[in-house]
MDTraj code that builds the backbone (N, CA, C; nanometers):
import mdtraj as md
import numpy as np

residues = "MET SER LYS THR GLU ASP PHE TYR LEU LYS LEU LYS ASP SER LEU ASP ALA THR THR LYS PHE PRO SER GLU TYR LEU TYR LYS PHE ILE VAL PRO ALA ASN GLY ASN GLN VAL VAL GLU ILE GLU ASN LEU PHE LYS GLY LYS SER ALA LYS PHE SER THR LYS GLU SER LYS THR GLY LYS TYR ILE SER VAL SER VAL LYS VAL LYS LEU ASN SER SER LYS GLU VAL ILE SER TYR TYR ARG LEU VAL GLU LYS ILE GLU GLY ILE ILE SER LEU".split()
xyz = np.array([
    [4.4858, 15.2063, -18.4672],
    [4.5780, 15.2624, -18.4926],
    [4.5416, 15.3660, -18.5486],
    [4.5900, 15.5292, -18.5418],
    [4.5264, 15.6189, -18.6607],
    [4.6306, 15.6177, -18.7552],
    [4.5312, 15.6904, -18.8419],
    [4.5888, 15.7006, -18.9905],
    [4.7548, 15.7752, -19.0154],
    [4.7598, 15.8744, -18.9138],
    [4.8825, 15.9273, -18.9006],
    [4.9742, 15.8450, -18.8243],
    [4.9719, 15.7400, -18.7474],
    [5.0556, 15.6512, -18.6587],
    [5.1132, 15.5591, -18.8040],
    [4.9894, 15.4903, -18.8570],
    [5.0190, 15.3811, -18.9916],
    [5.1165, 15.4618, -19.0959],
    [5.0990, 15.5628, -19.0986],
    [5.1860, 15.6523, -19.1743],
    [5.3166, 15.6101, -19.1757],
    [5.3172, 15.6764, -19.0333],
    [5.4879, 15.7051, -18.9793],
    [5.5375, 15.5586, -18.9791],
    [5.4857, 15.4744, -18.9188],
    [5.5263, 15.3433, -18.9211],
    [5.5517, 15.2648, -19.0608],
    [5.5120, 15.3134, -19.1490],
    [5.4746, 15.2615, -19.3053],
    [5.6431, 15.3619, -19.3305],
    [5.6766, 15.5067, -19.3185],
    [5.7591, 15.5407, -19.3566],
    [5.8741, 15.4994, -19.2838],
    [5.8966, 15.4723, -19.1861],
    [6.0118, 15.4501, -19.1140],
    [6.0592, 15.3271, -19.1633],
    [5.9422, 15.2388, -19.1841],
    [6.0003, 15.0989, -19.2221],
    [6.0748, 15.1224, -19.4030],
    [6.0114, 15.2249, -19.4975],
    [6.0879, 15.2679, -19.6101],
    [6.1809, 15.3106, -19.5897],
    [6.2493, 15.3990, -19.4973],
    [6.3310, 15.4751, -19.4975],
    [6.4330, 15.3626, -19.4118],
    [6.4098, 15.2891, -19.3572],
    [6.5189, 15.1926, -19.2860],
    [6.5723, 15.1305, -19.4096],
    [6.4617, 15.0849, -19.5309],
    [6.5015, 14.9679, -19.5901],
    [6.5699, 15.0668, -19.7143],
    [6.5756, 15.1936, -19.7169],
    [6.6374, 15.2384, -19.8754],
    [6.7583, 15.3334, -19.8324],
    [6.7242, 15.3754, -19.7046],
    [6.8344, 15.4867, -19.6541],
    [6.9371, 15.4292, -19.5338],
    [7.0590, 15.4626, -19.5779],
    [7.1875, 15.4690, -19.5509],
    [7.2274, 15.5938, -19.4152],
    [7.1774, 15.5827, -19.3131],
    [7.1811, 15.7027, -19.2334],
    [7.3250, 15.6867, -19.1686],
    [7.4089, 15.7993, -19.1305],
    [7.3724, 15.9526, -19.1688],
    [7.2651, 15.9858, -19.3154],
    [7.1990, 16.0658, -19.3413],
    [7.1618, 16.1207, -19.4798],
    [7.1185, 16.2501, -19.4720],
    [7.1338, 16.3012, -19.6130],
    [7.0354, 16.3938, -19.6328],
    [6.8829, 16.3683, -19.6296],
    [6.8123, 16.4377, -19.6164],
    [6.6680, 16.4105, -19.6213],
    [6.5986, 16.5989, -19.6420],
    [6.4953, 16.5251, -19.7856],
    [6.4479, 16.6667, -19.8167],
    [6.3127, 16.6535, -19.7895],
    [6.2817, 16.7637, -19.7327],
    [6.1453, 16.7932, -19.6747],
    [6.0521, 16.8767, -19.7677],
    [5.9351, 16.8553, -19.7890],
    [5.8448, 16.9552, -19.8852],
    [5.7260, 16.9783, -19.7664],
    [5.6751, 17.1314, -19.8099],
    [5.5673, 17.2134, -19.7367],
    [5.5209, 17.3091, -19.8116],
    [5.3591, 17.3281, -19.7802],
    [5.3310, 17.4191, -19.8486],
    [5.2693, 17.5028, -19.7532],
    [5.2487, 17.6230, -19.7654],
    [5.1877, 17.6813, -19.6132],
    [5.1449, 17.8196, -19.6831],
    [5.0676, 17.8716, -19.6486],
    [4.9691, 18.0005, -19.6572],
    [5.0898, 18.1128, -19.6298],
    [5.0769, 18.1842, -19.7827],
    [5.1412, 18.2832, -19.7831],
    [5.1229, 18.4178, -19.6882],
    [5.0430, 18.4148, -19.6057],
    [4.9722, 18.5252, -19.5531],
    [4.9925, 18.5334, -19.3841],
    [5.0884, 18.4172, -19.3837],
    [5.1521, 18.4081, -19.2379],
    [5.2867, 18.3799, -19.1931],
    [5.3342, 18.3554, -19.1075],
    [5.4865, 18.3630, -19.0251],
    [5.5083, 18.2155, -19.0490],
    [5.4325, 18.1173, -19.0890],
    [5.5035, 17.9606, -19.1001],
    [5.5881, 17.9381, -19.1749],
    [5.7137, 17.9901, -19.2465],
    [5.8107, 17.9713, -19.3378],
    [5.9281, 18.0130, -19.2152],
    [5.8821, 18.1003, -19.1485],
    [6.0030, 18.1589, -19.0062],
    [5.9508, 18.0293, -18.9049],
    [5.8638, 17.9830, -18.8589],
    [5.8476, 17.8417, -18.7622],
    [5.9147, 17.7171, -18.8275],
    [5.9090, 17.7298, -18.9662],
    [5.9441, 17.6389, -18.9981],
    [6.1099, 17.5932, -18.9994],
    [6.1885, 17.7433, -19.0241],
    [6.3288, 17.7652, -19.0340],
    [6.3427, 17.7504, -18.8678],
    [6.2466, 17.7786, -18.7714],
    [6.2973, 17.7611, -18.6593],
    [6.3207, 17.6377, -18.5883],
    [6.2346, 17.5405, -18.6499],
    [6.2373, 17.4236, -18.5768],
    [6.3577, 17.3622, -18.6604],
    [6.4488, 17.4000, -18.7510],
    [6.5849, 17.3325, -18.8157],
    [6.6695, 17.3908, -18.8005],
    [6.6630, 17.5410, -18.6726],
    [6.8138, 17.5504, -18.6440],
    [6.8759, 17.4869, -18.5824],
    [6.9978, 17.4933, -18.6173],
    [7.1264, 17.4074, -18.5407],
    [7.1700, 17.2951, -18.6236],
    [7.0958, 17.2728, -18.7245],
    [7.1044, 17.1459, -18.8157],
    [7.1637, 17.2104, -18.9187],
    [7.2242, 17.3121, -18.9660],
    [7.2899, 17.3626, -19.0890],
    [7.1920, 17.3062, -19.2235],
    [7.0301, 17.3132, -19.2022],
    [6.9527, 17.2899, -19.3362],
    [6.9472, 17.4233, -19.4085],
    [6.9467, 17.3415, -19.5321],
    [6.9538, 17.4310, -19.6424],
    [6.7785, 17.4600, -19.6749],
    [6.7085, 17.6171, -19.6762],
    [6.5947, 17.6034, -19.7454],
    [6.5667, 17.6623, -19.8379],
    [6.4712, 17.6552, -19.9352],
    [6.4269, 17.7619, -20.0332],
    [6.3157, 17.7367, -20.0631],
    [6.2508, 17.8667, -20.1124],
    [6.0908, 17.8959, -20.1244],
    [6.0721, 17.9143, -20.2170],
    [5.9460, 17.8929, -20.2915],
    [5.9138, 17.9717, -20.4281],
    [5.7331, 17.9949, -20.3451],
    [5.6925, 18.1060, -20.4618],
    [5.5737, 18.1520, -20.4307],
    [5.5046, 18.0956, -20.5228],
    [5.3773, 18.0608, -20.4673],
    [5.2751, 18.0171, -20.5899],
    [5.2318, 18.0916, -20.7317],
    [5.1999, 18.0438, -20.8313],
    [5.1307, 18.1747, -20.8970],
    [5.0783, 18.2482, -20.8527],
    [4.9811, 18.2062, -20.7927],
    [4.8504, 18.3239, -20.7489],
    [4.9049, 18.3453, -20.6348],
    [5.0334, 18.3712, -20.5573],
    [5.0614, 18.4433, -20.4583],
    [5.0347, 18.4035, -20.3604],
    [4.9033, 18.2891, -20.3244],
    [4.8474, 18.2296, -20.2056],
    [4.9434, 18.1684, -20.1176],
    [5.0022, 18.1034, -20.1763],
    [5.1041, 17.9820, -20.1185],
    [5.2360, 18.0159, -20.1405],
    [5.3565, 17.9276, -20.0528],
    [5.4723, 17.9072, -20.0671],
    [5.5137, 17.7463, -20.0251],
    [5.5666, 17.7695, -20.0977],
    [5.6580, 17.5617, -20.1251],
    [5.7954, 17.6252, -19.9986],
    [5.8042, 17.5342, -19.8809],
    [5.9362, 17.5369, -19.8665],
    [6.0006, 17.4016, -19.8700],
    [6.1418, 17.4176, -19.9429],
    [6.2160, 17.2667, -19.9472],
    [6.2875, 17.2974, -19.8450],
    [6.3370, 17.1354, -19.7422],
    [6.4272, 17.1846, -19.6368],
    [6.5353, 17.0915, -19.6603],
    [6.7021, 17.0761, -19.6747],
    [6.7333, 17.0116, -19.6875],
    [6.8214, 16.9728, -19.6020],
    [6.8634, 16.8547, -19.5060],
    [6.8670, 16.8762, -19.3755],
    [6.9534, 16.7372, -19.3578],
    [7.0778, 16.7021, -19.3660],
    [7.1479, 16.5548, -19.2870],
    [7.1062, 16.5416, -19.1458],
    [7.0423, 16.3882, -19.1481],
    [6.9792, 16.3624, -19.0175],
    [7.0635, 16.2233, -19.0080],
    [6.9938, 16.1368, -18.8912],
    [7.1080, 16.0486, -18.8379],
    [7.0240, 15.9314, -18.8152],
    [6.8918, 15.9054, -18.8456],
    [6.8173, 15.8364, -18.8611],
    [6.7227, 15.8274, -18.8686],
    [6.5607, 15.6977, -18.9201],
    [6.4998, 15.7474, -18.9242],
    [6.3497, 15.8012, -18.8385],
    [6.4407, 15.8066, -18.6991],
    [6.3171, 15.8391, -18.6063],
    [6.3070, 15.9508, -18.5970],
    [6.4596, 16.0143, -18.6027],
    [6.5047, 16.1467, -18.6466],
    [6.3842, 16.2443, -18.7530],
    [6.3542, 16.1663, -18.8787],
    [6.3222, 16.2535, -19.0125],
    [6.1973, 16.2584, -18.9323],
    [6.1271, 16.1360, -18.8678],
    [5.9946, 16.1830, -18.8209],
    [5.9507, 16.2604, -18.6994],
    [6.0534, 16.2800, -18.6116],
    [6.0384, 16.3390, -18.5216],
    [6.0135, 16.4765, -18.5684],
    [6.0632, 16.5131, -18.6776],
    [6.0653, 16.6460, -18.8014],
    [5.9387, 16.6705, -18.8185],
    [5.8866, 16.5481, -18.8919],
    [5.7520, 16.5586, -18.9088],
    [5.6370, 16.6002, -18.8095],
    [5.6407, 16.5350, -18.7213],
    [5.5859, 16.5396, -18.5962],
    [5.5592, 16.6620, -18.5614],
    [5.7046, 16.7539, -18.5195],
    [5.6695, 16.8971, -18.5012],
    [5.6510, 17.0007, -18.5868],
    [5.6609, 16.9665, -18.7048],
    [5.6026, 17.0251, -18.8239],
    [5.4725, 17.0247, -18.8290],
    [5.4075, 16.9217, -18.8185],
    [5.2687, 16.9161, -18.8262],
    [5.1820, 17.0083, -18.7499],
    [5.2497, 17.0025, -18.6310],
    [5.1986, 17.1321, -18.5440],
    [5.1768, 17.2518, -18.5752],
    [5.2064, 17.2820, -18.6773],
    [5.2141, 17.4154, -18.7531],
    [5.0915, 17.4643, -18.8339],
    [5.0160, 17.5897, -18.8158],
    [4.8976, 17.5947, -18.8566],
    [4.9098, 17.5881, -19.0042],
    [4.8157, 17.5353, -19.0696],
    [4.7800, 17.5477, -19.2178],
    [4.8962, 17.4713, -19.2668],
    [4.9908, 17.4018, -19.2438],
    [5.1164, 17.3768, -19.3072],
    [5.0540, 17.2117, -19.3595],
    [5.0848, 17.1750, -19.5148],
    [5.0674, 17.0507, -19.5979],
    [5.2022, 16.9953, -19.6135],
    [5.1992, 16.8895, -19.5820],
    [5.3900, 16.7915, -19.5909],
    [5.3309, 16.7185, -19.7152],
    [5.4318, 16.7335, -19.8100],
    [5.4198, 16.6789, -19.9546],
    [5.5194, 16.5300, -19.9029],
])
top = md.Topology()
chain = top.add_chain()
for i, resn in enumerate(residues, 1):
    res = top.add_residue(resn, chain, resSeq=i)
    for name in ("N", "CA", "C"):
        top.add_atom(name, md.element.get_by_symbol(name[0]), res)
traj = md.Trajectory(xyz[None], top)
């Protein structure tokens, strides 16, 4: 099993044990400031009434993106992580 799959299995178990769904979930990402990754993230969550906040790093090289969204299951939480990981240069926190 890959490290990524192992991570998602542990995350699912943890979410199922600690979270009553539907629930708000907070995603945090870091992206390079010189690309369109913030727009790509926003597009992934279209139609979900997600709340976005962004903050530029002190050096201006990176942007932190927080996304608060109401989701229905741990599987849905993980499905968004899988979509986001395809965005170039993104770091999930």
